[in-house]
N, C-alpha and C positions, 0 to 999 in steps of 0.2 A: 690476208690483211694487207691493205694498201697503206703504207706508212704516210703517204701524202694526204690521206683523208681521215686519219685517226688521231686521237689525242695521245696515244701511247706508242713508244717505239716497240719493235718486235721483241717478244718475250722469249727467253731461253732458260733452260734449267742450268743449275750450277755446273761449271766446268764442261759445258757442251760447246759444240761448234758455234761460232759467232760469224757475222758478216766479215769476210776478209777485207782488209784495207789495201787498195791497189793504187800504186802510183804509175802514171803513164809518162814515159820519157822518150825523147827522140829529137832529131834535128828539126829546126823551124821549117814549116811548109811540107813536112813529110806526112801530114794527115792526122795528127793527134786529135785536134779539135773536131775534124770532120768524122773521124771514127767514133768519137763519143756522141756526136750529133746523130749518127746512124743508129747507135745503141738507143739513144733517146727516142727515136722514131719507132723502133721495133719493140721496146720494152718500157715498162712503167718506170719513169725516172723523174726525180726532182733535181733541180740544178740552181746554182748561183754563180754566174760568171760575168766577166766584163766583156763589152763589145770590142770587136777588132782583135788586136793582140791581147791575149789573156794576160792581165797585168798582176794578178796575184793568185795564190792557190785557191781553187774553187772546190766545192765538195759535191759529189754526185752519189745518189743512192739508187741503185738499180734493183728492181724486183724481178726475179726470174722464176717462172712457174715450172715445177718439175713435171716430167711426163709420167703417166698420162695426165692431161689437164682435166681432171674429173673432180667432182665434189669429194669423193672418198680420198683422193690424193691430197687435196687441200686440208681436209680434217686431220690427216695423218702427218701434217707438217710439210706439205709439198712446196710451200713458199720458201724461197731462198733470196738472200740479199747480198749485194756487193757494194761496198763504199769505195768510190773513186776519188783520188786526189789528182786534180789536173794541174800540173806545174807548167809555168810559162816556158816558151821556147827561146825567147830573146836572150842574148849573152849576158845582159845585165842582171838576169835573175838566176844565175848559177847557184847562189846561196840558197834560194828557195827550192831549187830542184834537189839539192843535196839534202835539205831538211825533209823534203817530201819523202825521199827514199828512207830516211832514218825512222820515220813514223809509220811506214807502210809494212805490210806483211808480204806482199807480192809486187813485183815490178813487171810492167809490160814495156818492152823496148820496141818502139815503132820505127821501122826502116822502110823507106819507099823502095819498092821492088824495081822501079825504073831508074833509080838514081844510085842507091847504094850508100856506103859509109861516108858520112860527112863530119865536119868538125864537131858539132854538138852530139853526133852519134857517139864519137869516141869519148867525149866528156861524160855522156850518160852511162856508157859502159864502165868507166872508172868509178862513177858515183855508185852504181849498183854493186860493183866488186867490193868497194870500201864498206858499204852497208851490210854486206853479207846475206842479203835476203834472196830467196829464190826468184827466178824471173822467167818470162816467156817472151819469145821474139814474135812480133806481128809483122809479117812482110806485107805491108799495105800497098795499095794502088796496084794490086796484082792484075787488074783488068786493063792497065795502061799499055799502049804500044811500047815495046822495048822492055817490058818487065821481064826480068830473068832471075827467077828464084834461086836457081843453082849457083849463079854467079855471086849473088848476095851472100849465100851461105858460105861460099869459099872466102869472100872478103871478111866475113865475121870470124872465120877460123884463124885468120891472120892476126886478129885481136884477141885470140884465146877464148872465143865464144864458139863452142862446138855444139851444134844442134843435133837432135836425136838421129836424123837421117844421115848425118855425117859421122856417126859413131859416138856422139857426145850425149849429154844428159839434159840439154836445154830444149824444152818443147818449142816447136815452131809452127805457127798457124799462118796460112796465106789468107789475107783479108782484102776487102774492097769496101770502102765507105759508100761508093756509088751503087754497086750491085748488091751489097750486103753479104757478099760471099765471105764465109768463114767466121762471121760474127757469133752465131750460136756456138760454134766449136771453140772460139776464144773464151767465151764466158764459161763453158763447161770445163775448159782447161784450167781456168782460174780456180774454180771450185776444187778440182782434183789436186792442183799444186798446194792449195791451202790446207786440204785434208791431210796430205802427206806431211806438210810442215807442222801439223798439229795446232792450227790456229783455233784457239778456244778462249772463252771468257766466262767469268762467274758474275752474274748480275746481282748476286746477293752481297757482294763485297762493297765497302765504301768506294765511291767512284774515284777514278784517277784517269789521267790522260794527258793530252797535249793541246796547247793553243795553236790553231792553224791559221787564224786570221783575226784582225782587230780593226774596228772603225768606230767613229764617234757618231752616234745617233743624236741629231740636234734636239729631239724631244726627250729621249730616254737615257742619254749619257753613253758611257763606254759599252760597246757590244762586242763580245768575243765569240768566235766560232770555235767550239771545243770539240775535239775528237775523243770520245770516251773509249778507253782501252780496257778497263776493268770496272766492274760494278755498274750501278745504275745511278745516274745523276738526276736529282729531283728538285722541283721548285721548293725553296726554303733551305736547301743545303748551304752551308758556309764553305766556300772554296778559297784556296790561296795558291798563288804562284810565288816565284822569287821576287816579283816586283809589284804585286797587287793582291788584294783580297776583296771579298764581298759576299753578300748573301743573295742567292739566286732568287730574283723576283719573277722572271719570265724565261721560259724555254720555248724555242720555236724551231720548226723545221725550215727548210729553205723556200717554202712557199708562205712563210710568215704565219703558219698555223700553229697555235700554241700546243705544247706537249706537257703532259704530267711528268714524264720521265724519259730519259734516253739511256739505252743499255749498251753493252759492249759492242764496239765496232761502229757505233753510230755517231755522226756529227750533229751538233745542235748549236743554235745561236743562243747565247746566255746574256741576259740583262741583269745587272746588279753589282758589277764590280765598282769599287770606289774610285779607281783610276784605271787607265788602259793597261792591261798586262802586255808583256812582250810576246811577239810571235815566236813559236818554238819552245816557249817555256812549258814545263810540266805543271799540271794542276792536281790538287788532291782535295778531298773533302775533310774538314776538321770538325771536332765536336763543338767548339765554341769560337768566338771571334778572337779571343786572346791567343789561342793556339795558332790561328791563321795568320795573325799579325806578326808573330815571332818568325815566320818563314820569310816575310818580306825583307829584302836587303836594301839598305840605303843606296840610292843611285846618284844623288845630287853632286857628290864630289867629282865624279868623272865628267859630268856635264860642265861644271864650273871650270875645270882644268882645260877643257876643250876651248872654252870661250876666251880665257885669259892668256894662254901660252902662245906667243908668237915670236919666232926667232928674230933677233935683232938684225936690222939691215935688209930684211926681206920685204918685198911688196906683197900686199895681202888683198885678196878679193873676198870680202865677207858676204855670206849668203844665208838667208833664212829660207828654209825649205818646208813647204806644207804639202801633204799628200792625202789622198782619199782614204787609204788603208795602211796599216802598219807594214804589211809585206812590201808594198810599193816603196814606202819610205825607206825601209832598210836597204832594199836593192839600190835605190837612187843614191843614198848616202855612200854606200860602198863604191858605186861607180864614180861619183863625184871625186872621192878621195883618191881614186886610182888614175884620174886624168893626169897625164904627164905634162909637167911644165916646171922647168928648173928655176926660173926667175920669179915665179909668182906662187904664193901659197893660197890654195883654195880652202877657206876656213868656213865650216858650217857652224854659224853662231847658234842656230836653233833649228832642230828638226822635229816636227810634230805632225799629227794628223788632225783633220778638220778644216773648217773655213778659215780664210785669212782674216784676222781680226784687227781691231785698233791697237791691241796689245802688241801684235807683230809689227805694226807700223811704228809704234813708239820705240820698240827695240831696234828697228832698222835706223831710226833717227840717231840713237845713241851710238850705234856701232858702224854707221855709214854702210849698211848692208843693202843688198838687192834682194827682193822677195820673189821667190818662184813658187808657183802653185802647180801641182800635178793632179789633174782630174779633181780639182776642188774649186770652190767658189770664193768670191770676194764680196763681202757685204757692201751695200751701197755707201754706208757711212764710212767704212774703212777705205773704200776707193776714193771718196771725196777727201778724206783726211790725208791720204797719200798724195793726192794731186796738189793739195794746198801746200804740203811740206816738201814737194819735189822728190818723193820717194818712189823708186822704180818698183812696180808690181807687174809681174808677167805670169800668165797662166798657160798651161799646155795640156793637151789631151793625148799627144803622141810623144813617147819617150825620146825618139830620135831628134825631134825638133828641140826639146829641152836641152839635151846634151850638146847639140850643135850650138845653141845659144850660149851655153856656158863656155864652150871652147872658144867661141868668138870673143867673149869678154876677157878670157885669160890672155888671148893674143893682144887685145887692145890695151891691157894693163901694162904690157912691157913696151908699148910704143911711146915715143916721146910726146909730151903734151903739145898739141897743135893749136894754133890760133883759130878762132872761129872765122868761117868764111860764108859767103852767101850761097845758100843751097836751093832757093826757090822764092817765088812770090805768088800771092793770091789776091784776087779782086774780091772785096767784100760786097756781097749782094744783099744781105739783110742782117739785122741785129734782133735776136729773139728774146734775150733775157739779160738784165743788168742788175747786179747786186754788189755794192761796195766796189772792190777792185776786181770783180769777176764779171765776165760777159760770155754769153753763148752767141757766136756769130756764124753765119753761113756764107760760103763763097766758092769760087772756082779757081783752081790752081792755074796760073797763067804761064809760069816758067818753072822748070826744075821740079821740086817736090816740097810738100808741106810735111813736117816731121814732128811727131809727138816729143815734147820736151825741149824743142828748139827755142832759141831766143828769137824775139820778134821785134822788128822796128815798124812803127806805124807811120805810113806816108800819106799825107793829105794835100792834094793839089801840088804835088812834087816837093813838099816840104816835110821833113821829119818832125813829128809832133810828140813822140814819146816811144818808150820801149816796154816790152812785156815778155810773156812766156806762153807757149802752147802747152797747157797742162794736159790736154787730151784732144784726140781727134776721133771723129766718127764718120764713117762712110756707109751709106745705106742703113743707117741707124745701128751700126755695129762699130765697136771700138776698132781703130786701125792705127798701127804704128806709123805708117807712111801713106800719103795720098799723092798720086802722080799728076803730071801735066794734063790739063783738060778735064780733070775729074772734079766733081763737086763734093764738099764735105762740110761738116760742122766742127767748130773749134771752141774748146773751153779756154778762153783767153784770160790771163791774169796780168794786170798792170794798172798803173796809176791813171793813165790817159784813157778816156772813153773812145772806143772804136765806133765809127759811123759808116753807114752804107755809102759805098763809093770809094772808101779808103783802100789803099794797097798795103798788104802786110808782107814785109820782106822777112824770110826765115833765114836764120844763121845757125850753123852747126859746125862741128869739127870733122 
């Protein structure tokens, strides 16, 4: 049975072995993602992951056929499944890595055989030890020049990780994502460790498990990826967590194929929650809505306290943070609040998932906040509204860029207010659109730079005729914060005076 092509999750008998849930940990660039990609190529696997740096926990279900691969073996239950939780390697996501270990049955510690122990390897070892789950060491990149398995094993022993060949009890498999060496042995070792650990589940119990991811579907509302630990979750079940409840309308696998049910050890995307539950929260099935609602705890008091409490005499940088999924949001909130700056308080006025909306812009107006979006969009009406009101809205796809921008703003907050000075000038080549006090003009930067948000003085025949503001800039039909000398751009200009072709726009900034 291929779970990617059926409407039902794998069936098991009461208290029998279920798919083990495996978390993959290790230092960034040590080959976690490439190892999983190699498994995907050789085995039947469904996946949901983010491009580039994996930004939130993804779920992978691998089908491994038992030997011999015959019709008789399949009829006798030769199919076996492994559920992988892929946790991000970036330091900002240590909380997610820790949570991943807490919900898993088995951990795989990936260490590059040509590099050895690194900072996040040490952190992963601590996470595994605290969770108390059994684990396997995968010495990856064993095919690389300079790979030295024995040296890595000795390094591991210095951190109290003793592999079997060194007299310990931790299994160790040498792997290569490039040559596929050791991958079948790694999967077989996972089954063996899970069997020894007694990983079992009862599909006939009421379903319970953990929320491993949350996002907002624009058409269908809150969508939660649920990992079923016990029982079978079915369409129509009433579920509750400590922060939300709902009646399951749709269950899907990670290829968006609808399921009738998901059994022990299986991840499924559930539609039907009244509001977005929290990542890491436990869920359970209840007999009726009233019982589910009782479990939900009020959370508003904590949010209001965060908005209102500001120490007297401190400078404050207010931020509204929107993210694609709850896992990214939580990690970013933790990282924001840990940024060191003694003279400025970074206050997250609001943190939520989904598109940046007009509601967010209005909140930014009242709190004088800057809006940051991480892997999320801004509706056109919201962007136009923000431009008119002078509200800063910035979106990022790479976490490093977002954090760097926040650091820059913190540093600017402690600098003394500086008078505006001339930063560049632009020759207006054409006027494309005019409406009330707004125009779209095109031109070429003659000196310095044109900057979004900068003040503008309109010069006509060497005479100043009025002032305005650069609400937005576009270069090559894409939004741009800055356009340099010699480059052409479009400007959304706001001001009382009408700009004409041939005018010079002088930009002023701090």
